[in-house]
Every structure is written in structure tokens, then in C-alpha cells.
KEKE-3310 file (N, C-alpha, C; in steps of 0.2 Angstrom, whole numbers, plus 5000, padded with zeros to 4 digits):
npx = (4902:4901:4899:4897:4899:4885:4878:4867:4851:4851:4844:4831:4839:4840:4847:4844:4848:4860:4859:4870:4882:4895:4903:4908:4915:4929:4939:4946:4946:4949:4949:4962:4967:4978:4980:4974:4963:4947:4931:4917:4906:4907:4906:4893:4886:4889:4884:4871:4867:4868:4859:4847:4847:4845:4833:4824:4821:4818:4805:4800:4807:4818:4825:4830:4839:4848:4855:4861:4870:4877:4883:4891:4900:4906:4915:4909:4898:4882:4866:4851:4836:4820:4803:4797:4796:4797:4807:4821:4832:4831:4835:4849:4854:4851:4859:4872:4872:4873:4885:4900:4908:4916:4904:4896:4885:4878:4868:4863:4861:4856:4865:4877:4894:4909:4920:4913:4911:4923:4932:4943:4957:4963:4969:4981:4984:4992:5002:5006:5003:4994:4981:4973:4956:4947:4933:4915:4917:4927:4925:4920:4908:4898:4883:4874:4861:4848:4855:4855:4851:4861:4873:4881:4894:4897:4893:4903:4914:4913:4918:4932:4934:4925:4929:4944:4946:4952:4956:4959:4965:4970:4982:4987:4986:4974:4972:4958:4950:4948:4934:4926:4912:4899:4883:4870:4855:4841:4827:4818:4807:4802:4807:4810:4822:4832:4846:4851:4860:4876:4882:4895:4895:4884:4889:4899:4892:4890:4878:4861:4846:4828:4816:4802:4784:4778:4770:4753:4753:4766:4766:4756:4763:4773:4767:4762:4774:4782:4775:4774:4788:4804:4813:4826:4833:4835:4844:4858:4875:4881:4892:4909:4921:4933:4930:4922:4931:4939:4930:4928:4940:4940:4930:4935:4943:4935:4931:4931:4926:4935:4925:4914:4919:4920:4907:4902:4908:4903:4889:4889:4895:4885:4875:4880:4876:4863:4849:4840:4847:4857:4869:4879:4884:4899:4917:4920:4908:4909:4919:4913:4901:4907:4913:4902:4895:4904:4902:4888:4889:4896:4888:4878:4883:4894:4910:4913:4908:4893:4883:4870:4873:4878:4866:4858:4863:4863:4853:4852:4866:4869:4858:4856:4866:4864:4859:4845:4837:4828:4817:4815:4811:4799:4792:4790:4799:4810:4827:4829:4820:4828:4840:4835:4831:4843:4849:4841:4845:4859:4869:4871:4886:4892:4902:4916:4928:4945:4959:4965:4972:4968:4962:4957)
npy = (5073:5079:5082:5090:5080:5078:5077:5064:5058:5043:5029:5016:5003:4987:4971:4954:4941:4928:4911:4903:4896:4894:4884:4889:4900:4911:4920:4937:4942:4956:4972:4980:4997:5004:5014:5009:4997:4992:4992:4981:4988:5001:4998:4993:5004:5014:5009:5007:5021:5024:5016:5020:5033:5030:5023:5034:5038:5026:5018:5006:4995:4987:4975:4975:4986:4982:4972:4980:4987:4976:4972:4984:4983:4971:4974:4974:4975:4981:4976:4982:4976:4978:4982:4998:5013:5008:5012:5010:5018:5028:5021:5018:5032:5037:5029:5032:5046:5046:5044:5053:5055:5054:5054:5048:5049:5039:5039:5027:5024:5020:5026:5028:5029:5018:5027:5037:5032:5027:5037:5048:5051:5067:5078:5091:5106:5116:5110:5100:5087:5072:5072:5064:5063:5060:5048:5046:5035:5036:5037:5036:5030:5024:5027:5018:5020:5011:5001:4991:4997:5002:4998:4981:4984:4996:4992:4983:4991:4992:4980:4978:4988:4984:4972:4972:4985:4995:5005:5004:5014:5018:5010:5014:5011:5015:5017:5015:5023:5018:5018:5008:5006:5000:5004:4998:4999:4991:4988:4973:4970:4978:4976:4983:4992:4988:4979:4963:4959:4952:4936:4937:4950:4950:4942:4949:4957:4958:4956:4954:4963:4964:4976:4977:4980:4991:4988:4992:5000:5006:5012:5022:5029:5034:5042:5052:5058:5060:5066:5080:5084:5080:5068:5066:5078:5083:5075:5071:5067:5054:5047:5044:5041:5037:5031:5021:5013:5009:5001:4991:4984:4979:4970:4961:4954:4946:4931:4915:4898:4883:4873:4880:4887:4877:4873:4883:4882:4869:4873:4881:4873:4863:4870:4868:4855:4853:4847:4856:4868:4875:4882:4884:4892:4902:4901:4913:4917:4910:4916:4929:4925:4921:4933:4941:4934:4937:4950:4951:4944:4953:4964:4959:4959:4950:4943:4932:4919:4911:4897:4902:4915:4913:4907:4919:4927:4920:4919:4932:4933:4922:4919:4927:4923:4911:4900:4895:4879:4876:4868:4871:4884:4882:4875:4885:4888:4897:4905:4909:4899:4888:4890:4891:4878:4871:4876:4869:4856:4853:4847:4855:4860:4853:4851:4856:4869:4869:4873:4890:4893:4893:4906:4913)
npz = (4990:5006:5024:5040:5055:5065:5082:5086:5092:5100:5093:5094:5091:5089:5088:5082:5093:5092:5096:5100:5111:5123:5117:5104:5108:5109:5119:5119:5106:5097:5088:5080:5078:5076:5085:5096:5104:5098:5105:5107:5112:5107:5093:5092:5097:5088:5076:5079:5080:5067:5061:5067:5061:5047:5048:5050:5037:5030:5034:5045:5042:5048:5047:5034:5035:5044:5037:5027:5035:5040:5028:5025:5036:5033:5022:5010:4996:4991:4984:4980:4976:4970:4967:4959:4970:4983:4991:4987:4982:4992:5003:5000:4999:5012:5020:5015:5018:5031:5035:5037:5024:5008:4995:4981:4967:4954:4940:4931:4914:4897:4888:4895:4897:4900:4904:4910:4922:4928:4925:4915:4904:4900:4888:4892:4886:4890:4898:4890:4893:4897:4908:4922:4925:4939:4940:4946:4953:4962:4977:4994:4997:4984:4975:4965:4954:4947:4941:4931:4919:4912:4899:4896:4894:4901:4913:4916:4920:4933:4938:4942:4952:4962:4966:4967:4973:4965:4951:4934:4921:4905:4906:4919:4936:4949:4966:4977:4990:5008:5019:5006:4996:4986:4983:4975:4965:4957:4946:4946:4939:4928:4911:4899:4890:4899:4905:4909:4924:4923:4928:4934:4938:4948:4957:4963:4972:4989:4996:4993:4994:4996:4998:4999:5002:5014:5030:5035:5046:5047:5034:5036:5046:5038:5029:5038:5042:5031:5021:5020:5019:5013:5021:5019:5017:5029:5035:5044:5046:5057:5060:5054:5041:5045:5058:5054:5047:5057:5064:5055:5055:5067:5066:5057:5066:5073:5081:5073:5075:5070:5067:5064:5053:5044:5043:5036:5024:5020:5019:5007:4998:4997:4990:4977:4974:4973:4964:4958:4955:4943:4943:4956:4971:4972:4976:4980:4987:4998:5006:5007:5014:5027:5031:5032:5042:5053:5054:5057:5070:5077:5077:5085:5097:5101:5101:5094:5081:5078:5073:5070:5066:5053:5047:5048:5038:5027:5016:5010:5006:4998:4989:4978:4970:4964:4950:4944:4938:4923:4926:4940:4940:4933:4943:4951:4961:4971:4972:4985:4992:4990:4996:5009:5011:5010:5022:5031:5029:5030:5042:5058:5066:5082:5090:5101:5099:5094:5104:5108:5096:5082:5078:5067)
capx = (4897:4903:4896:4899:4896:4881:4876:4860:4848:4852:4837:4830:4841:4842:4847:4842:4854:4861:4858:4876:4885:4902:4908:4911:4918:4936:4940:4951:4945:4948:4952:4967:4966:4984:4980:4971:4958:4940:4926:4910:4901:4908:4903:4886:4883:4889:4879:4864:4865:4867:4852:4842:4846:4842:4826:4820:4819:4815:4801:4797:4811:4824:4829:4834:4844:4853:4859:4865:4875:4882:4887:4896:4906:4910:4918:4906:4893:4875:4862:4844:4832:4813:4798:4797:4793:4797:4813:4827:4836:4831:4840:4856:4856:4851:4865:4878:4872:4874:4892:4903:4914:4915:4899:4894:4879:4878:4862:4864:4857:4859:4871:4882:4900:4914:4924:4909:4911:4930:4936:4946:4963:4962:4976:4982:4988:4997:5008:5008:5003:4987:4979:4968:4950:4943:4925:4912:4918:4932:4922:4920:4901:4895:4877:4872:4854:4845:4862:4853:4849:4867:4875:4886:4901:4897:4893:4910:4918:4913:4920:4938:4934:4921:4933:4950:4946:4956:4953:4965:4964:4976:4988:4989:4981:4973:4969:4952:4951:4944:4930:4923:4906:4894:4876:4866:4848:4838:4820:4818:4800:4802:4812:4811:4827:4837:4851:4851:4866:4879:4884:4901:4893:4880:4893:4903:4888:4890:4872:4855:4840:4822:4813:4795:4780:4778:4764:4749:4755:4772:4765:4753:4768:4777:4762:4761:4780:4785:4771:4776:4794:4808:4817:4833:4836:4837:4848:4865:4880:4882:4898:4913:4924:4939:4927:4920:4937:4941:4925:4929:4946:4938:4926:4940:4946:4930:4933:4926:4929:4936:4919:4909:4921:4919:4900:4901:4910:4898:4883:4891:4896:4878:4871:4882:4874:4855:4847:4836:4852:4861:4875:4879:4888:4906:4921:4920:4903:4911:4922:4908:4897:4911:4914:4895:4894:4908:4899:4882:4890:4898:4881:4874:4887:4898:4916:4914:4903:4890:4880:4865:4875:4878:4859:4855:4865:4864:4849:4854:4872:4869:4852:4856:4872:4862:4856:4840:4836:4821:4812:4814:4807:4792:4789:4789:4804:4815:4833:4828:4818:4833:4845:4832:4831:4850:4850:4838:4848:4866:4870:4874:4891:4890:4909:4920:4933:4952:4962:4965:4977:4965:4957:4954)
capy = (5076:5078:5086:5089:5076:5081:5072:5062:5054:5036:5026:5009:4998:4981:4965:4947:4938:4921:4907:4899:4898:4894:4880:4893:4906:4912:4927:4941:4945:4963:4975:4985:5002:5008:5018:5005:4992:4995:4988:4979:4993:5006:4996:4993:5011:5018:5006:5009:5028:5024:5013:5025:5038:5027:5022:5040:5038:5020:5017:4999:4990:4986:4969:4977:4991:4978:4968:4985:4988:4970:4973:4989:4980:4965:4977:4972:4979:4979:4976:4983:4974:4978:4986:5005:5016:5006:5016:5008:5024:5031:5017:5020:5038:5038:5026:5036:5052:5044:5043:5059:5053:5056:5050:5050:5045:5038:5037:5022:5025:5016:5029:5029:5025:5016:5032:5041:5029:5027:5043:5049:5055:5073:5081:5097:5109:5120:5106:5095:5080:5070:5073:5060:5066:5054:5048:5046:5029:5038:5040:5030:5026:5025:5025:5017:5020:5008:4999:4987:5001:5003:4992:4977:4987:5000:4988:4980:4996:4991:4974:4979:4992:4981:4966:4974:4991:4999:5007:5005:5018:5019:5006:5016:5009:5020:5013:5018:5024:5015:5012:5008:5002:5001:5002:4998:4998:4989:4985:4967:4969:4982:4974:4987:4996:4986:4973:4959:4959:4946:4932:4940:4956:4949:4938:4954:4960:4953:4954:4957:4964:4967:4980:4975:4985:4992:4986:4998:5005:5009:5016:5027:5033:5037:5047:5057:5061:5062:5069:5087:5086:5075:5067:5065:5084:5085:5069:5073:5061:5052:5044:5046:5036:5034:5027:5014:5009:5006:4995:4985:4981:4975:4964:4956:4950:4942:4924:4910:4892:4878:4869:4885:4888:4871:4873:4888:4878:4864:4876:4884:4867:4860:4873:4865:4848:4853:4846:4862:4873:4874:4885:4885:4898:4902:4901:4920:4918:4907:4922:4934:4922:4921:4940:4944:4931:4940:4957:4949:4942:4959:4968:4955:4960:4945:4943:4925:4918:4905:4895:4906:4920:4911:4907:4925:4931:4915:4920:4938:4933:4917:4918:4930:4920:4904:4900:4889:4876:4878:4864:4874:4890:4879:4873:4891:4888:4903:4904:4909:4893:4883:4891:4889:4870:4869:4877:4864:4849:4853:4847:4860:4858:4853:4850:4862:4871:4868:4879:4897:4894:4894:4911:4916)
capz = (4995:5013:5028:5047:5059:5070:5087:5085:5097:5098:5091:5098:5086:5093:5083:5085:5096:5090:5102:5102:5118:5125:5112:5099:5110:5110:5121:5117:5099:5097:5082:5082:5074:5076:5091:5102:5103:5098:5109:5104:5114:5102:5087:5093:5098:5081:5071:5082:5078:5059:5059:5068:5056:5041:5049:5049:5030:5028:5040:5046:5038:5052:5045:5028:5037:5047:5031:5024:5040:5040:5022:5026:5041:5029:5017:5004:4991:4992:4978:4982:4971:4971:4962:4960:4975:4990:4995:4986:4982:4999:5008:4998:5000:5019:5023:5012:5021:5038:5037:5035:5020:5001:4992:4974:4964:4947:4937:4925:4908:4891:4884:4900:4895:4906:4906:4914:4929:4931:4924:4909:4904:4896:4886:4894:4881:4893:4900:4885:4895:4899:4915:4924:4929:4942:4939:4952:4957:4967:4983:4999:4995:4977:4975:4958:4953:4941:4938:4925:4913:4908:4895:4899:4893:4906:4920:4917:4923:4940:4940:4945:4958:4967:4968:4969:4975:4961:4944:4929:4915:4901:4909:4925:4941:4954:4971:4980:4998:5013:5016:4999:4996:4981:4984:4968:4965:4951:4946:4942:4935:4921:4907:4893:4891:4904:4903:4915:4927:4922:4934:4937:4942:4953:4962:4967:4977:4995:4998:4990:4999:4993:5003:5000:5004:5022:5033:5035:5051:5044:5029:5039:5049:5033:5026:5043:5044:5025:5016:5020:5017:5011:5027:5017:5017:5036:5038:5046:5047:5064:5060:5049:5037:5050:5063:5050:5045:5064:5066:5050:5057:5073:5063:5054:5071:5077:5081:5070:5076:5064:5066:5061:5046:5040:5042:5031:5017:5019:5016:5000:4994:4996:4984:4970:4973:4973:4957:4956:4954:4937:4944:4963:4974:4970:4982:4983:4991:5005:5009:5009:5020:5033:5033:5034:5048:5058:5055:5061:5077:5081:5079:5090:5104:5102:5098:5091:5077:5080:5067:5069:5062:5046:5045:5048:5032:5021:5011:5007:5003:4993:4985:4971:4966:4961:4944:4944:4932:4920:4930:4946:4938:4931:4949:4955:4966:4971:4975:4993:4994:4989:5001:5016:5011:5011:5029:5035:5027:5032:5049:5062:5070:5089:5094:5104:5095:5096:5109:5105:5090:5076:5079:5061)
cpx = (4899:4899:4899:4896:4892:4879:4869:4858:4848:4845:4837:4832:4843:4842:4846:4849:4854:4861:4864:4879:4892:4906:4911:4915:4925:4937:4946:4951:4944:4951:4957:4967:4973:4985:4977:4966:4951:4935:4920:4905:4901:4905:4896:4883:4883:4884:4872:4862:4864:4861:4847:4841:4843:4835:4821:4818:4816:4812:4799:4801:4818:4828:4833:4840:4850:4857:4863:4871:4880:4886:4893:4902:4909:4914:4916:4902:4886:4870:4855:4840:4825:4809:4799:4793:4793:4803:4820:4833:4837:4835:4847:4858:4856:4857:4872:4878:4873:4881:4896:4909:4912:4909:4898:4889:4880:4871:4864:4859:4860:4865:4877:4888:4905:4918:4920:4909:4918:4934:4940:4952:4962:4968:4976:4986:4994:5003:5010:5007:4996:4986:4973:4962:4946:4936:4922:4913:4924:4929:4922:4913:4899:4888:4875:4865:4852:4851:4860:4851:4855:4869:4880:4893:4902:4897:4900:4915:4918:4916:4927:4938:4930:4925:4940:4951:4952:4953:4959:4962:4970:4983:4990:4983:4980:4969:4963:4953:4946:4940:4928:4918:4901:4888:4872:4859:4846:4831:4819:4811:4800:4808:4814:4817:4832:4841:4852:4859:4870:4881:4890:4900:4889:4884:4898:4899:4888:4883:4867:4849:4834:4818:4806:4791:4779:4771:4760:4751:4761:4771:4761:4758:4772:4773:4762:4768:4783:4781:4772:4783:4798:4813:4825:4837:4838:4842:4855:4869:4880:4888:4903:4917:4930:4936:4925:4926:4940:4937:4926:4935:4944:4934:4930:4943:4941:4931:4928:4930:4930:4929:4914:4912:4920:4911:4898:4903:4905:4891:4884:4891:4889:4874:4874:4880:4866:4853:4843:4841:4857:4868:4875:4883:4895:4910:4921:4914:4904:4914:4917:4903:4901:4911:4907:4893:4897:4904:4892:4883:4892:4892:4877:4878:4892:4905:4918:4907:4900:4886:4874:4867:4875:4871:4856:4857:4865:4860:4851:4861:4872:4864:4853:4862:4870:4858:4852:4839:4829:4815:4810:4810:4800:4788:4788:4794:4809:4822:4833:4825:4823:4838:4842:4832:4838:4851:4847:4841:4855:4866:4874:4880:4890:4897:4912:4926:4940:4954:4963:4970:4974:4960:4954:4954)
cpy = (5075:5083:5085:5084:5079:5075:5070:5058:5047:5033:5019:5003:4992:4975:4959:4944:4930:4917:4902:4901:4896:4890:4884:4899:4906:4919:4930:4943:4952:4966:4980:4991:5006:5013:5015:5000:4996:4990:4987:4985:4999:5005:4996:5000:5015:5015:5007:5016:5028:5021:5017:5031:5036:5026:5028:5041:5032:5017:5009:4994:4989:4980:4971:4982:4987:4974:4974:4986:4982:4970:4978:4986:4975:4968:4975:4977:4976:4981:4976:4982:4974:4982:4994:5008:5014:5008:5013:5013:5028:5028:5019:5027:5040:5035:5030:5043:5052:5044:5049:5056:5055:5051:5053:5046:5045:5035:5033:5023:5021:5019:5031:5025:5023:5022:5037:5039:5030:5033:5043:5053:5061:5076:5089:5101:5113:5116:5101:5088:5078:5070:5068:5064:5061:5054:5047:5040:5030:5041:5034:5026:5029:5022:5024:5016:5017:5005:4994:4991:5003:4997:4988:4980:4992:4997:4985:4985:4995:4985:4974:4982:4988:4975:4968:4981:4996:5000:5007:5008:5020:5016:5009:5014:5014:5016:5018:5018:5020:5020:5013:5003:5005:4999:5003:4996:4995:4987:4979:4966:4972:4980:4978:4992:4994:4980:4969:4959:4952:4942:4935:4946:4955:4946:4943:4958:4955:4951:4957:4957:4966:4970:4978:4981:4985:4989:4993:5003:5009:5014:5022:5032:5037:5043:5053:5061:5064:5065:5076:5089:5080:5074:5067:5072:5086:5080:5072:5067:5060:5048:5046:5040:5033:5029:5020:5010:5005:5000:4990:4981:4977:4969:4959:4951:4945:4934:4919:4903:4888:4875:4874:4887:4883:4870:4878:4885:4873:4867:4878:4878:4863:4863:4871:4858:4847:4852:4852:4868:4871:4877:4887:4891:4897:4902:4908:4921:4915:4912:4927:4932:4923:4928:4943:4941:4935:4947:4956:4948:4949:4964:4965:4956:4954:4945:4936:4924:4911:4903:4899:4912:4919:4910:4914:4929:4926:4917:4927:4938:4927:4917:4921:4927:4914:4905:4894:4886:4878:4874:4868:4880:4887:4877:4879:4891:4894:4901:4904:4903:4888:4884:4889:4881:4868:4870:4872:4857:4848:4852:4853:4857:4858:4853:4856:4863:4869:4874:4885:4898:4896:4900:4914:4911)
cpz = (5002:5017:5035:5050:5065:5075:5085:5091:5096:5098:5095:5093:5090:5087:5086:5088:5094:5096:5104:5108:5118:5120:5107:5101:5111:5112:5118:5109:5099:5090:5084:5076:5073:5082:5097:5100:5102:5101:5105:5106:5109:5095:5087:5093:5091:5076:5073:5079:5070:5057:5061:5063:5049:5042:5049:5042:5028:5034:5040:5043:5042:5050:5039:5030:5040:5042:5028:5029:5040:5033:5022:5031:5038:5023:5010:5000:4992:4986:4981:4976:4973:4966:4964:4966:4982:4994:4993:4986:4989:5004:5006:5000:5008:5022:5021:5016:5029:5040:5033:5031:5013:4998:4985:4971:4956:4944:4931:4920:4902:4888:4889:4897:4901:4908:4911:4921:4932:4930:4917:4909:4898:4894:4888:4889:4884:4895:4895:4887:4896:4906:4917:4928:4932:4941:4946:4956:4962:4973:4988:4998:4989:4977:4967:4957:4947:4937:4931:4919:4909:4904:4898:4899:4899:4913:4921:4920:4930:4943:4944:4951:4963:4970:4971:4972:4972:4954:4940:4923:4912:4904:4916:4930:4947:4960:4974:4987:5001:5017:5009:4998:4990:4983:4978:4969:4958:4952:4943:4938:4928:4917:4901:4895:4897:4901:4910:4918:4926:4928:4938:4941:4948:4959:4966:4972:4983:4997:4994:4994:4994:4999:5005:5002:5012:5024:5034:5040:5050:5039:5031:5042:5044:5030:5031:5043:5037:5020:5015:5018:5016:5017:5025:5018:5024:5039:5039:5047:5055:5065:5055:5046:5042:5055:5060:5049:5052:5065:5061:5052:5063:5071:5061:5060:5075:5076:5078:5071:5070:5062:5062:5054:5042:5038:5036:5024:5015:5016:5009:4996:4992:4991:4977:4969:4973:4966:4954:4954:4948:4939:4952:4965:4973:4977:4985:4988:4998:5009:5012:5014:5026:5035:5035:5041:5054:5059:5059:5068:5080:5082:5084:5097:5106:5098:5095:5087:5079:5073:5065:5065:5055:5043:5044:5041:5026:5015:5007:5003:4998:4988:4978:4967:4962:4955:4944:4938:4929:4924:4937:4945:4937:4938:4954:4962:4965:4974:4983:4995:4995:4995:5008:5016:5013:5019:5033:5034:5030:5039:5053:5066:5078:5093:5096:5099:5098:5101:5104:5099:5084:5077:5073:5056)
residu = (MET:THR:SER:ARG:THR:GLN:PRO:ALA:THR:PRO:GLY:GLY:TYR:THR:GLY:GLU:GLN:ALA:THR:GLY:GLN:ALA:PRO:TYR:HIS:GLN:SER:GLY:ALA:THR:GLY:TYR:ASN:GLY:HIS:GLY:THR:VAL:SER:LEU:ASP:GLU:LEU:HIS:ASP:THR:MET:ARG:ARG:ILE:ALA:ALA:ASN:VAL:GLU:ARG:VAL:LEU:VAL:GLY:LYS:PRO:ASP:VAL:VAL:ARG:ILE:ALA:LEU:VAL:THR:LEU:LEU:ALA:GLU:GLY:HIS:LEU:LEU:VAL:GLU:ASP:VAL:PRO:GLY:VAL:GLY:LYS:THR:SER:LEU:ALA:LYS:ALA:LEU:ALA:ARG:SER:ILE:ASP:CYS:THR:VAL:SER:ARG:ILE:GLN:PHE:THR:PRO:ASP:LEU:LEU:PRO:SER:ASP:VAL:THR:GLY:VAL:SER:ILE:TYR:ASN:ARG:GLN:THR:GLY:GLU:PHE:GLU:PHE:ARG:PRO:GLY:PRO:VAL:PHE:ALA:ASN:ILE:VAL:VAL:GLY:ASP:GLU:ILE:ASN:ARG:ALA:SER:PRO:LYS:THR:GLN:SER:ALA:LEU:LEU:GLU:CYS:MET:GLU:GLU:GLN:GLN:VAL:THR:VAL:ASP:THR:THR:THR:TYR:HIS:LEU:ASP:ASP:PRO:PHE:MET:VAL:ILE:ALA:THR:GLN:ASN:PRO:ILE:GLU:MET:GLU:GLY:THR:TYR:ALA:LEU:PRO:GLU:ALA:GLN:ARG:ASP:ARG:PHE:THR:ALA:ARG:VAL:SER:ILE:GLY:TYR:PRO:ASP:GLN:GLN:ALA:GLU:LEU:ALA:MET:VAL:ASP:GLU:HIS:ALA:GLY:HIS:ASN:PRO:LEU:THR:ASP:LEU:GLN:PRO:VAL:SER:ASP:GLY:ASP:THR:VAL:ASN:ARG:LEU:ILE:LYS:MET:VAL:ARG:ALA:VAL:HIS:ILE:ALA:PRO:GLU:VAL:ARG:ARG:TYR:ALA:VAL:ASP:LEU:VAL:ALA:ALA:THR:ARG:GLN:VAL:PRO:GLU:ILE:ARG:LEU:GLY:ALA:SER:PRO:ARG:SER:THR:LEU:GLN:LEU:VAL:ARG:SER:ALA:ARG:ALA:GLN:ALA:ALA:LEU:SER:GLY:ARG:ASP:PHE:VAL:VAL:PRO:ASP:ASP:LEU:HIS:ALA:VAL:ALA:VAL:PRO:VAL:LEU:ALA:HIS:ARG:LEU:VAL:LEU:THR:THR:GLU:ALA:HIS:ALA:ALA:ARG:ARG:SER:ALA:THR:ASP:VAL:VAL:ARG:SER:VAL:LEU:GLY:ARG:VAL:PRO:VAL:PRO:GLN:GLY:ALA:PRO:ALA:ASN:GLY:GLN:ASN:ARG:ARG)
# end
């Protein structure tokens, strides 16, 4: 599904600014796209237009939209987990339609096969050879609706493409195009006919968000604007895949001081030492935390990461990876509570970074 990029009126998208100052700053962090540098102003303007577009569909949830954009810029994948009817699929579709690139949608069901996701080799009688027919995973943005309704065998078809951005079928490996992002939804309440996502699958999602119910004012605005028509039908792209690729390269160059890198490692390591956690966050989560913090810093208009950026993304990046003990469940402790307690316990670095040699 592709469409022409149309101009859009910039919305009032603003992100919270982290409070860190000069000790973490390193000038000169820019992204190179092969044709020149990308400015923070261009990134902020593009993301603001995408956010304004998505918020036409998902009313009153700017924080959720921001995490979705952070995940996109961090080259990650997003899991949207919440009860029915709050806009999980609408968020995924709105973000996909806001970018002029290839988009596919997979409705996960118990009878879905791995080949329905990755593709299949079909014998061609005329040529006498097998031809590969790509599946819906061969797109820039893949929307997986109700991912936990597919069997573990089918869910495993996403493991390779989400981690390595490639698909192997019949001993042949096919590489996926940039950008590549999986946006999956699931309902955590209804258990009939569902399969819980295995830890390996959840760990491949960079972030998990829960949309939650809107407040009364936002719900009233939604009724006024959306009762007569579906806003998704009028949504036009405000950016394209090439622009997103350039912005992703710029985010990779955002400076993170050695002290802040060490702080990220300490935060993840602390989750492995909490008595309430049976399985702590993985080393992969450390990488995703740093990448997300870089994206958060860029969205806030900075070319360097401060501890507040790690705090802003820690819960959506780490909470879904933790496995709590039975005692923690009995005490009604959630993974979110544990992550917040870790943030309050691990000391925030205060020292100045070394000179400009350790930029990344």
C-alpha cells in the first residue's frame, strides 16, 4: 500500500525537554545521508508532522504517539498491548499511513502458517523452477493485528526478520528493505484462543505501550469528529521512507557520554538483581535502551543524551522484558513498578565526560 505524499498543516507537537545540561554535551553530532548532513530542525519538523497526523486518529494520547516515533527512529519494533476498543490498530495504521512507503497488514489467526508471513516457493511449470512469492513481511512497515492469536510456530516466523532484518526460506536468505518496523497489537485480557508471546518474541520488541482509556474531554472530541466517518480514510502521508532513513542515520550519531552509557548498563544490570524479578532484562535491552534514548534526545532537540532521556524511555523499553516472581504477582507488583523503583535506586551520573573521542 503506497500513496503520494501530501502537504500537511503542522500540528502542535512538542516533547518534554530533558533537564541535563552541558556536562553531557558534545558538539558536532550530525547524521550523514550520503548527500549531506541532517539537521535536528528537519527531524523535529518531520516527526511533528507525523505526530500531528497520527493524533488526528488517536485523540488525546501524545505520550503514546511519542513512544511510537521513538521506536521508529530507534530502528525498533512496537508492541501495542491493551483492552479492545482503545485504538491499538488505529495507532498502527495511522503511523503506517503517515509515511509514504510499502505497508502490509497481517491478521493473526490460529490457522495462520509461517509461510503466510514470510512467503513460499512455488513451482513454475513453464520454467521448471521454483519461484519465491514474498509474504506480507516484505514491507517497510508491517502491521500485525492480534499477534497472540497465532500459534508459536507462526510467531517464530517473525523472530529472524525482527532481529536480523532478513528472511530465510528454503535455504535462501532475502534481505528486507530499510526502514523496517513491525507494529503488533494484542489483547492481554482475553485468553481464549490466544497464545502468550514467548520471552524471545517479547524481547525483540523495542518498546511496549498501553494506550488506556481517553479522558472525558478527549472522548467527547473523538465522538464529535469520528462518529460520522473514519479518519483513517482521509489520512495522507506526510513523509516518506527515504526521509525516515536519513533521520535514523542522524539519530545513530547522537552523542552519548561514557557516564551516560555506563548509567544505561547499570539500570539494566539492576533489574537482574531485584528479588521480585525472576528474569531480568537482556543485553539486547541495553542496546535498545541506548538507541531509544538517542531518539528521545533528538526529538527533544538535542544532539546529546542526558539521564532524563533514559528515564523517559525506560518503562516502555524494559518493563515487558521482565518476568516477575510469584510473590511479586501476589503482592500486586507490576513490572512497571519494578522499573520505576530501579530508576529511583540507581545513582544518576554527575561527572563530566571525557573529551570528544568517545562520541558513540
